[in-house]
C-alpha positions in Angstrom: -74.2 131.7 72.0 -70.6 130.8 73.0 -69.9 131.0 76.7 -67.1 133.5 76.2 -69.3 135.9 74.2 -72.1 135.6 76.8 -69.7 136.3 79.6 -68.4 139.4 77.9 -72.0 140.6 77.6 -72.4 140.1 81.3 -69.2 142.0 82.0 -70.3 144.8 79.7 -73.5 145.1 81.6 -71.8 144.8 85.0 -69.2 147.5 84.2 -72.0 149.9 83.2 -74.1 149.3 86.3 -71.1 149.3 88.7 -69.7 152.4 87.0 -73.0 154.4 87.1 -74.5 153.1 90.4 -71.5 152.1 92.5 -70.6 148.6 93.7 -72.9 148.6 96.8 -75.9 150.0 95.1 -75.6 147.8 92.0 -77.8 144.7 92.0 -77.4 141.4 90.2 -81.0 141.8 88.9 -80.1 145.0 87.1 -77.0 143.5 85.6 -78.8 140.4 84.4 -81.6 142.5 82.9 -79.2 144.7 81.1 -77.2 141.7 79.8 -80.4 140.1 78.6 -79.9 136.9 80.7 -81.4 135.4 83.8 -79.9 136.1 87.2 -79.2 132.4 87.8 -77.1 132.4 84.6 -75.0 135.3 85.9 -74.4 133.3 89.1 -73.6 130.2 87.1 -70.9 132.0 85.1 -69.5 134.3 87.7 -70.5 132.8 91.0 -71.1 136.0 93.1 -71.3 139.7 93.0 -67.8 139.9 94.4 -66.4 137.7 91.7 -68.2 139.6 89.0 -66.8 142.9 90.3 -63.3 141.4 90.4 -63.7 140.1 86.8 -64.8 143.6 85.7 -61.7 145.2 87.4 -59.3 142.8 85.8 -60.8 143.2 82.3 -60.9 147.0 82.5 -57.4 147.2 84.0 -56.0 145.0 81.3 -57.7 147.1 78.6 -56.4 150.3 80.1 -52.8 149.1 80.3 -53.0 147.6 76.8 -54.3 150.9 75.4 -51.5 152.9 76.9 -48.8 150.5 75.8 -50.4 150.2 72.4 -50.6 153.9 72.0 -46.8 154.2 72.6 -45.9 151.2 70.6 -48.0 152.1 67.7 -47.2 155.8 67.9 -50.3 157.8 67.9 -48.5 160.5 66.0 -47.4 157.9 63.5 -43.7 158.7 63.4 -41.0 156.1 63.7 -38.1 156.2 66.2 -40.0 158.4 68.7 -38.2 160.3 71.4 -39.1 159.4 75.0 -40.9 162.8 75.2 -43.0 161.9 72.2 -43.7 158.5 73.4 -45.0 160.0 76.7 -47.3 162.2 74.6 -48.6 159.2 72.6 -49.2 157.3 75.9 -51.1 160.2 77.4 -53.3 160.6 74.4 -54.0 156.9 74.4 -54.8 157.0 78.1 -57.3 159.9 77.8 -58.8 158.5 74.7 -59.4 155.2 76.4 -60.9 156.7 79.6 -63.2 158.9 77.4 -64.4 155.9 75.4 -65.0 153.8 78.5 -66.1 156.1 81.3 -67.9 153.4 83.2 -64.7 151.3 83.1 -62.7 154.2 84.4 -65.3 154.8 87.1 -65.0 151.2 88.2 -61.2 151.4 88.4 -60.7 154.8 89.8 -64.0 155.5 91.7 -65.1 152.2 92.9 -62.5 149.4 93.2 -60.1 151.4 95.3 -62.7 152.2 98.0 -64.2 148.7 98.4 -61.3 147.1 100.3 -59.3 144.0 99.5 -58.9 142.3 97.2 -60.4 144.9 94.8 -58.0 147.6 95.9 -55.0 145.3 95.3 -56.2 144.6 91.8 -56.1 148.3 91.0 -52.9 148.8 92.8 -51.2 146.2 90.6 -52.5 147.9 87.5 -51.3 151.3 88.7 -47.9 149.9 89.6 -47.5 148.6 86.0 -48.5 151.9 84.5 -46.2 153.8 86.9 -43.3 151.5 86.0 -44.0 152.1 82.3 -44.2 155.9 82.7 -41.1 155.9 84.9 -39.1 154.2 82.1 -40.2 156.8 79.6 -39.2 159.7 81.9 -35.9 158.0 82.8 -35.1 157.7 79.1 -36.0 161.4 78.5 -34.0 162.5 81.5 -30.9 160.5 80.5 -31.1 161.9 77.0 -31.5 165.5 78.3 -28.6 165.1 80.8 -26.4 163.1 78.4 -26.0 160.6 81.2 -27.0 157.0 80.4 -26.3 156.1 84.0 -28.8 158.6 85.6 -30.5 156.6 88.5 -34.2 155.8 88.0 -34.7 157.0 91.6 -34.0 160.6 90.4 -37.2 160.7 88.4 -39.4 158.1 90.2 -41.3 160.8 92.1 -41.9 162.8 88.9 -43.5 159.7 87.4 -45.7 159.2 90.4 -46.8 162.8 90.3 -47.5 162.5 86.5 -49.7 159.4 86.9 -51.6 161.0 89.8 -52.2 164.1 87.7 -53.4 162.0 84.7 -55.9 160.2 86.9 -57.3 163.5 88.2 -57.4 165.0 84.7 -59.3 161.9 83.4 -62.0 162.6 86.0 -62.1 166.2 84.9 -62.3 165.4 81.3 -65.0 162.7 81.8 -67.1 165.2 83.6 -66.9 167.7 80.7 -67.8 166.2 77.3 -66.3 169.3 75.6 -62.7 168.2 76.7 -61.1 166.0 74.1 -58.4 163.4 74.7 -55.9 165.6 72.9 -56.8 168.6 75.0 -56.4 166.7 78.3 -53.1 165.3 77.1 -51.9 168.7 76.1 -52.9 170.1 79.5 -50.8 167.5 81.3 -47.8 167.9 78.9 -48.0 171.7 79.4 -48.0 171.2 83.2 -45.5 168.4 83.4 -43.1 169.1 80.5 -43.3 172.9 79.9 -43.7 173.4 83.6 -45.9 175.8 85.5 -43.2 178.5 85.4 -43.0 178.1 81.6 -46.7 178.4 81.3 -46.8 181.6 83.3 -44.1 183.0 80.9 -46.2 181.9 77.9 -44.2 178.9 76.9 -46.3 175.8 76.0 -45.5 172.3 74.8 -45.8 171.8 71.1 -47.5 168.6 70.0 -47.0 169.3 66.3 
């Protein structure tokens, strides 16, 4: 079997074990057994538990960022020339679909890596900064369109983007804990809260994804 394929099998097993048992409780023996290889081979490929965990973080972070960007670029709703608002919707649906499909990967990123100190926390912080910058650009575009002001400073909406990303992370945990919550439902919940606004919801106004 090619080394690259074997290594991905090891990473698949490691993400599952780290995601379900936690970094400290996970053992290389468990990972090797799940991957169907010997423990010495895992060490040969990935050197140590720390390096294996770091490789898992990098792979899952890249997959998550790629899913969000791909959802917006491809347009989950399938329409061309999407508005910034619609692109945000597409990105949120892609984000929640990805975290639902890869719950162990999300647990590694959001539940494990950030609590294990450097350099793991730094890996996740870099991923989060990339997502935050991307979301900020979408909200800036929407705000400039709404205000009719192409020069509206990015700083005016940076805090909103940070709040939105934090809310998305919390909602992903909520959705992953309840199998009945679909990616579309989670995305709609956040769009209702962020776009329609709490005041609008209390008045019966909701965001329309149609």
